[in-house]
Structure formats: structure tokens, C-alpha cells
N, C-alpha and C positions, 0 to 999 in steps of 0.2 A: 503493499500500501503506499501511495506516495506521502510526502510529509507539506501539509500546508502551510504558507504563509503562517498564519496563525498561530499553528503548531508550533512551528519552528518559535516565534517568538515568546510562547507560553512555555517554552522551557528554563528552567532553573541556571542560572551561569556555573560554568563549571567550578567546582570546588577547587583550592589550590592545594598542592601537594607539601610536605612538609619530610623532608629525610632525617632522622634522627638517631642518637644513638646513647648507648648506656653505658656507664660504667661504675667500679663499685670496689671494693676490697672483700678478700673472702668474708663471707656472713655478715656483710652490709645489709642485706635484705632485696640485692638488686632483684633477683630471680622472682621476688614474692612481689617487687614493686610493677614489674612489667606482667606478671601474672593480676594481680589486683587491676592494672589499669584494663588491661584486653577483658576481664569479666564485668568489670564494673561500668565500661563502656559499652555491653553487651556485644562484644567481637568475638563469643567463643560460640562456636557448634554447640548444641547438643551432646551428640559423642562425645566430644574432646572432653567435655565437663564430665559425661560420665563416668570415662577413660580413669579421668585423673582423681576423682570421688573412690573408685573402685581401687585403684594405685593407694590413696590415703588410706583406706581403711585395712589395705593389707600389713601399712605399716603402725598399726594401732594408733591411728589420729581420729579425732572424733570430726574434725571440721577438715574440709578438703585443702590441701597444701597447693597453693596456687602457684607455686614454684614451677611445680611439675608441668606447668602448661608452656614452661620455655626451656627448661632444662632437659629435653629430649635424647640428649645420648646416655646408653645405660652409665656409662662412667660418669656422668654428670650428676646421674642421681645417685648412685652410690656413693660419690665424695661429696655431695651435695654441695658442687662447684660449679661454675659456666668454665668451658674448655673449648669451644668454639664458636665463632657467631655466626647467628642463626638471624635469618631476617624475615622480620613477620609485617603483614598487611591486614591496616585495619582501618575502618571510617565510622567519620562522624556526621553527622548533620552539615559540618561545617567548614571540615576539611579533610582529604586525604592524609594517610602516613606511611611511610615507610622506614620501618624500628629496625636500627641493629644492635642485635643483644650483642654485648661485647664483652671477654671475660675480663677479670679483675685482677686475677693473679699473676705474679710479676712474670713468673715464666712464658707468659701468655701475652706480653706488652705488644709485639708484634699483630698478634689476632685484634687488638685494641685501633692498634695502626690502621688498619684495613677497616675495620666496621667503621672507623669515623673519617676515613680520609672524604667521603662523599657525604658527610653530615651538616647540616645550616643550624645543628643544635645539639649540643650534647649535654644528658644527666649524669652528673657526678654525686653519687651517693655518699654520705657518710653515717657512722652508728653516732649516734648522740651520747651514748655515752664512753664513747672514746676518742671522739674528735678527730680532728686531723693526723692521719699516720703517713706513712710512707708513699705509699700508695695515692692516697688522696695528692700529694705534691707530683707525683709522675702522672696520673692523670691529669691534673690542671695543666702541666707542662705539655704535655700531648697536643688537649686541646688548643693550647697556643701554639704548640708549632705548625698545627695542621689548619689553622687562622680559621676554628670553628666561630660561626659569627655570635653565637650566643650559647652562655653557658647557666645550667641550671644546678645549682647546690642544692640537693636534698637530705636533710637531716633528719635521717630516718630512726625508729623505735623511740620516739617524743614521747611515748606511753612509758616506758621502762624508766625514765628520769622523771616521771610525775607530770610529763608537759609544760615543763618549767619555761618559762621566756629567755631567762636570762642564760641558759643550758645552749637553746639556740642562737641566742643574740653572741655570744663568745666565739661560737664557731662559726657564725655567718663573718663577722668581723676579721677574725683570722683567715679566711680563705678568699674572701674578697681581695684583702693586702696582698696575701700573696700572688696569688691570679694576675692582679691586675700590674704587679710589678714584672709577670712574663708577658704582657702585651695580651692578653685573654681578651676576647669579644664580652660582650654586655652581660652580665652577671644578676643572677635572681636568684633568692634564698627562699629555701620553700621548707617549712617545718611538718613533717609527714609520721605516719604511721603505715607502713604498708599491708601491714598483718593485718588491724583495723579497718583499713581504710579512710585514715583520716586526711583531708587535704590531699587525696589522688585525684578523684572523679567528684566527691562529694566535701563542702568544707566541713570543718572539725566543729563538731561542740565543745570540744575539752580544751580547746587551744583559741577563745573568743579573744583573744589579743591579739593575734595576728588578722590582718585584714586585706592582704594582696591573694594572688589568686591560687585554685588549685593547681596539680600538677596539669591537669586534662585542661584546666581553663589558660591555663600559659602558653600550651602547645598548639591550642586552636587559635590563638590570635596575636602570637608573635611572626613578626615579618618573615616572610619565608618568599624564594624565589629573586633577592635582590642580588644574590650573585652566582650567574658570572653574569648576568642579563644587561645591567648598567655598567660591564668592562667596554672595552676597546672590541670592536668586532672582530673575530677569529672562526675560522672556517677551514678546521682540517680536509684535506681530498681525502676521502674514503676508495672511493670508485669513480671509474670512469662509464660514462654509459653512451656508445654509440648504436644504436638499435640497427640502421644500413636496413630498413625495411622501406617498401614503397611510402608508405606514411611517411615516415622518420627520415628519409636518404642522407639528409644533414645535418641532423640532430649530433649536436654533441656538447653533454652535460657531465656536470662534476657533481658526484652524490655525497654526502656525509653529512654530520650532525654539527650544529652553529656550535662552539665552544663556551662563546662567550659572546656580549654585545649583542647588533642588529645589522643586516645587510640589508641594504635597499637596490631598487632598480635603479638605474642611471646611476650610481655612485661612484667614483673612480679608485680601483683598487689595486693593489699589487700582489705579484705571485711569488712568494717564495720559495726555494731560497734563489730563485732566476734574477728577482728583480724586475721582471716585466710588467708594465703598467697597462690597465686596459681597464673596461667600464663593464658591468653587472649589465648585462642587456635583458635576462628574466632571472625570475627565482618560482621553480615547480617544485607545488606541497601536495603530496598525495593526487598529483595527476592536472592540481588545478593552479593557475596561474596567479601569485601574490606580489603586492607593489613591495614588500619585505618579508622578514623572516627575522626571529631573535631566538636566542639561545633557550631552551636545548633543542629546540626543532630540529627535525632530520630533513631535508630537502634536499632539492638538485638545483645548482646554480650554473646559469648559461653567462658565457661570457661574450662581449661584443668581438674580440679578434680568435684567430684560430691560433692557439698557442699551445706549446709543449708542457702540457701540465699533467701529472700523474698522481697516482697514491704516495701521500706523504708530504704534498705539497701543501703550502698554508697560505688562504686567500684575507689578505687584511686591507682594510682601509688605507689609500695612498697619503700619507702624512702620520700615520701611525702606527707604521710596523716597528715590529721588535727588531734588534741589530740581530747579526749573524755574527756565532762565534763556532769555533772549535775547542774552546776553554771552558769548561761548565764548572762552575763554583757552589755547592749544594749540601745541604743538610740531609741527613740521609737515616732511617732506621734501614737494619740489617735483617732478613726476614726469615734466610737459610740457615742452617746448621753448619752448613761449611762456610769457615771464615771471610770475610771480605779482606785482602792483603794489597800492600802495595804492588804493581808491577802487573794487578792481573787482566786480562783480558776480558769485555766482556759485550754484548750487544747492550745499546740502549735505544728503549723505547719511548718515543715523545711523540704522543696523540699518535698518528697513521705511520709515524715516520720510523724506523727502525734503523740503524747506523752501528758501524764498530765502535768500540770506544776503550782506553785502558785507564787503570789507575793509577793516575803520576803521586798524589800525597794522599794521607789521610791528617790532615792537620790536627783533629780534636777528638776525642770521644766523650760526650755531656753524661754528666752523673745528673739525671733529672729529680731525682729523688731526695738531692742533697742542697737545695739553693741555685740547681744548673753550673755546679763545678765544672771547668773543661780540663780534662789530664791530657795533656799535648804529647802530641805523636807516640800514641800508640801502634802496635804492633799490628795488631789487625782489628777489625769489627765483627763482632760476634751476633748469633741471632738473640733477639733483643735489644742489641746496642744501639743507641742514636747518637752519631759522631757527624762529621764534616768531612768531605771528601775535593777531590780534584781529580778533576776527568780531561782525557784529551780526546776527540773523537775525530772519526777518519774522515767524515764531511760537514759544513756547517751547519748548525742547527737555526731556527729562528725561534727563540725559547723567553719566555717573559718572567719575569722573579715571580715565583710564588705568591709573594703577599700581593700582587696585582692582580693575579690571575689564578687561582686554583686549576683549573684545566690545565692551563697552557704552560705553566711553569712548574708542572710536576711532569716525572717521568720513572720509570722502574728501570734496573738492571738486569739482565738476563744471560743465564751459562750459556755461551753459543755450543757447548760440546749437547747436552741433554736439553734444552729449553725451559731449564728450572726457574722459576723468579727468584732474584737474589735478593735485592735491594727495592726501596721506594725510597723514591729522592725529589726532594724539594729544592727549588735553585732557588739561590739568594741568602741572604740573613736567616736565622731561624727566629731567634726571639729579639725582644725590646733590646734595644741597645743598653749595654752597661749589666747584662744580666751575666753573672756568674764569675768568679775569678778562673785563673790558670793556674795550674799547678802540672 
């Protein structure tokens, strides 16, 4: 059946999407918070809830253990910790969500980096009885390192400290001061009890001294989508489309996902690394010609001139192009069990472009748990280590600083022998100036 104009006009506007991540030290109640958030927002299917109730009874518990909604691996349930990143999808009438439920244990730091890398907001849990611990500082540092725009400090287990405002205030002040020194994004502190549901979805009657939003209310109202849409346009070419059919004998389009900003028909653009200048002749989105397209839309761009453009090239507005370089200085988190050493030969994957590279220097290893102490000239970076590297590439790259664009300022290092992902990198400076001494 066709759709009338009236039907189209009557449709509600599409809800926005928020990607967020969670982190917390072991036993801070992160899995319970995520379970409570899903359960109280009515995002749990009946059969899922029945399975949780059955598993809870088999463990001798009177009430459903909501942590079982998220800890799906057998080892996670047996140990009571989160091991791997799990993505949860849920929605409310106001917004859609993709949640990266990340581990909190130190040995899974690399998993948290992976889960937080695309997040616009991260929720960091703290046990109200313990206050800030080493892992809290590490998680705050990673959120700052990855330039997450919004940070929520969820002070959990307030029921175990008598819902005391002074306990919450002390932790909130300490965390805010520390995170601000790192250059973390906007910080919002919320006192909660994940087990009882206080201030998770519904306001708490036990903490009438708190007048701020619940966790869900904040998630529904925090600005989303500002990054990377407001940046200078960046369009990595993923695929060249040349159908050469009777209906499209001369069609040549460049398909991909806009990584940042907005492209407009008629604007002057530069193709990198060649540096050739041309004009956007047309933009096709789902088979329809559109006057412009913004991140993160997937489109096909047609250019006015017949240039040699291939996968891995970057189309940018003329006058707003990043510089080309073969020397990449970056902050990295090493992900693989095999250490990263000076002299190592790797593949560097940046957007849709992959080039050969070598590790020339390892200037620092950064201790994120103790005031961002920089330990000079380490022998290597091992799994979960965060440090700085200097790379030389075989071909020039058009790379933004990570502080300017999370998409075009990030890259991966890959083992050329077996294709294993070794390291996640962020070009440019890591934290706010002046953080951490050198040893």
C-alpha cells in the first residue's frame, strides 16, 4: 500500500540514538545497574526474565538477580564479574540506545577501551562505601583519553551508607576534580541504588535531598550526535561504483560513510593524498539525489571531474584539509598478548586506508591509575598498557588529531603476518596539558 502525504506528515520524528558505555570496579554493581536499567525501562522480554528468575532461584536467591541479564558468559556468572564487551540495544519513547557493557577488571582494560571508543557518554560506577579506588581513576583516564563528551558518575549502593548526602557529595567532589584535571568531558554525578532501583529509572524517595535527573532521564536528554556531525567534512572512500550498464554507461560514484561534518553538492573538495581539486556534482543516498549529507550517513558521491580516486582516498572540503604526513605521533592502548616493541613492522589501518608502518619510538608508558605518571622509554607495551608511540608509514596519511575528530584521528595497528589487531591508536596529545610527571 502506498503512503499518502498525510500519512507521511503524521509520522513522529525519528528518535535520536545515543551510544553509551559502562565501567566500574569489580563488585561496584555495574551489571546490576545495567540489568535494572533494562528491566525498569521495560526492555526485557518475558522469556529472558523467566530465565533470570529460574537461574536466581537455583542459586538460592529470593529475588531475581538482574545482573544475570547482562553477564551472559558462563565464566562471568561463575565469577560474578564482567569479562567481555556486550552490546545491548533498547529504546524508550524518547530515544534509542546502544549500550557497550564493558568489563571493569584491570586485566580487561583493553576491553573497556574497545567498548568506549565509539561512546558519546560513559557511566562510571563507584561503590559509596569505598569511594574512588584505583580502577575509578583508570576508568576516568580512559574516558578522558577517548574524548568521551559526557561522563556520568553513578555513586552506587547508597542504601548501604544510609542514603547520606555527605557521602555522595564527598565522592562527587573528589571524582569531578580528578576527571577535570584529565580534561574529561561534561561530568554529572547521580546517587543510586541499583539493587533497589533508586534513581535509576524512577526518582528515589530515600534521597529527597537530590534534585537532579535519574540515570535514564539523563540518558534520554543529554545532547547526542554533536560529534562528529559538527566537524569539518571527512569522507573516506570505501568503494568505487561503476555499473557500466545500458542505463548507467558513464556512472562513476564513490561510496562510503561520512566520518564527520556535512558534504554539499556544488562545493569545492580536495581528494587526498593526490591533492586534486574538484567539485561535488551529486550525492546519492539510498538511490535518491540529495543536496547534502551529514555524518554518519552512508552515501555515494559523484565528482565533476574524472579523477583517479580509489578505496582509501579521503574527500574533504578544499581549504579544510588535514596535512599529509608519514610520521604519526599518537597515544595507544595495546590490545594483544604479544608486546609492541621498537622496530616492529605493522600495518596501520586508518579509516578505509591501510599502509605499512614501523614503530620508531616508544617515548612513554602512561600509568593511568596513579595521577597519569609517565614512565619514560619503556622496553615494550604489553596487553592493556597505555603509552605513546612514533610511527613511520610507507605512504602519506591524511590524519586529523584525535581531539579534533574521533573518527579520522584514530587508527589500528595490525600484525601483517596473521592479521591480528595489535593496538588502538589516537593521533596527537592524549590528555590535558600538564597531566602527569615523568619518571
